[in-house]
C-alpha positions in Angstrom: 104.4 103.9 148.0 102.7 101.3 146.9 101.7 101.7 143.1 100.4 98.8 142.1 101.4 96.0 144.7 98.5 94.2 146.0 96.2 95.0 143.2 94.0 92.4 141.8 93.4 94.8 138.2 96.0 96.6 136.8 94.5 100.0 136.0 96.7 103.3 135.1 98.4 104.5 138.4 100.2 107.7 138.5 103.2 108.3 141.0 103.5 112.2 142.0 106.4 114.1 143.1 107.3 117.6 144.2 111.1 117.2 142.0 112.4 115.8 139.6 113.8 112.7 141.2 115.4 109.3 140.5 113.3 106.5 141.7 113.9 103.1 141.3 111.1 100.7 141.3 110.3 96.8 141.8 107.0 94.9 140.5 107.1 92.6 143.9 103.4 91.8 144.4 101.7 93.6 140.4 99.5 91.0 139.6 101.3 91.3 136.3 103.6 92.6 133.9 103.4 97.0 133.2 104.3 100.0 131.3 106.7 102.8 133.0 106.1 106.0 131.9 108.6 108.3 133.2 107.7 111.9 133.1 109.6 115.2 133.5 108.4 118.9 135.2 107.8 120.1 131.7 105.1 117.4 131.3 107.0 115.6 128.4 107.9 111.8 128.6 111.9 111.2 129.4 111.8 107.6 129.6 109.6 104.3 128.6 110.2 101.0 129.9 107.7 98.1 128.4 106.6 94.9 129.9 108.5 94.5 132.9 107.5 91.1 134.7 106.1 90.7 137.8 109.4 90.6 141.0 111.9 92.5 138.6 113.8 95.9 139.3 114.1 98.9 137.1 116.2 101.8 137.5 115.5 104.3 135.5 118.3 106.7 133.6 116.4 110.0 133.8 115.0 112.0 136.5 111.2 111.8 136.0 108.3 114.7 138.5 105.8 111.4 137.7 105.6 108.3 136.9 103.2 106.7 135.1 102.3 102.7 135.5 100.1 101.4 133.2 99.0 98.1 131.9 101.9 96.1 129.5 100.8 97.0 125.9 99.9 100.5 127.0 103.0 102.2 125.5 102.3 100.3 122.4 98.6 101.0 121.9 98.6 104.7 122.7 102.1 104.9 120.3 103.7 107.1 123.4 107.4 108.0 122.8 110.0 109.9 124.6 109.5 113.4 124.4 105.7 113.5 124.1 103.9 115.7 126.5 102.0 114.2 128.6 98.5 115.4 130.0 96.7 113.8 132.7 93.8 114.5 135.6 94.7 113.9 138.9 
């Protein structure tokens, strides 16, 4: 999974998995800080990590079937919180 690595601009990106799983992430080679939104199989937000800076690691507490990577400040701007329902188009 490359996610946002090596991208010149940070645009929202969704990582999807067939089953709920624990996925640790790093921001090596990411252009700037990002927000992470972890979503379960019911499309509910189970965990949020804001402002993860480049060259950092993050290991979530919750399992997820989707992880949304977005520009830092997205969570605050959209007022996303735990237990919100997320709908995304792929």
